[in-house]
N, C-alpha and C positions, 0 to 999 in steps of 0.2 A: 424579935418585938420590939427593937428600937426602931427597926427601917416602919411597921407599921405607926408606930406612934411619931414619927416627925412627917410621914406621910399624911397621918390625919391634922396635923397641926398646922399642917400645907394647905389640905385643903378650906381646914376652917377660919385661914387669915386668907384664903382667894376670897374664900363665899363672901367676908366680910369687906372687901373690896366689894364685892358685886357689889353690893345692899347698900353700900354708902354710895355710890355711881347713883341706884335705884331713888334713895331717897332725897337726892337733891335735884330728883324732876318732879314741878310742881305739878300739883295737884295725889303726890303716896300721899297717904296720910302714914301708914306703915307697910312692912313688909309682914306679912304673916309665915310665908313659907317659900324655901328657897332651895332650889339643888341642885348638883352639875353633874354633869358627866363628860366621861370621853367619848369624842368621836374621833378617831385616827391621834392626831398629837392638838385636837380642837377640844372646845369646852361645849357640851350644850346645855343651856339652863333653864328650869324650870322656875318659874317663881309666878306667887301669889301676893296680888296687892290688896291693902284696903285701902280706900276710896269714896268720898265723900256718897253718900248716898242721893245728895240732888242733885249729883250731876246726872243731865241728862247722856242717854246713849251716847249718842254721837262725840262729849266729853269726854267722856269714858272712857270712850275706842281710843280719843287722841292722847288720854296720857298712858294707855299701853302701848300706846304704838312709838310716844317717844321713851318709853323707859325700852324698847324693842332697840331704835336707834343709837341710843344712848349705850349698850350694854356691847350693840356688835359694834361699837368705836373703839373696845379693849379689843389688842390682837387678836389671841388665840379664841374669841368668840365666835364658832360658826353659825350655833341658833337659838333662838332665844324665843320661848313661851310662856304666854303670862296668859296668867288669867284673873281676872279680879271679883272680888266683891265689895259691898256696899259696906260702909264703919256702921257698926252696930247699935253706937251713940246715937247718928247723922238721922235717921229714920225718921 
């Protein structure tokens, strides 16, 4: 049982560090959801961003692409799947 606690704590810290990277990307309002899974010894990250609703499609896509680029700079990150939604109060 102790192993699972330590492993889960490790995952929480890892996901928190990924989230910190994402929140420093210009255009990201918040992180709605973030998950990671193993792919061999690497990580595949699924993330849902909240961005300003006023952004044009191309701008929103550029934000998502920058998030992907920043996360892939982390050594053990293999792939990143980014989804984005408009900020509900900025419509």
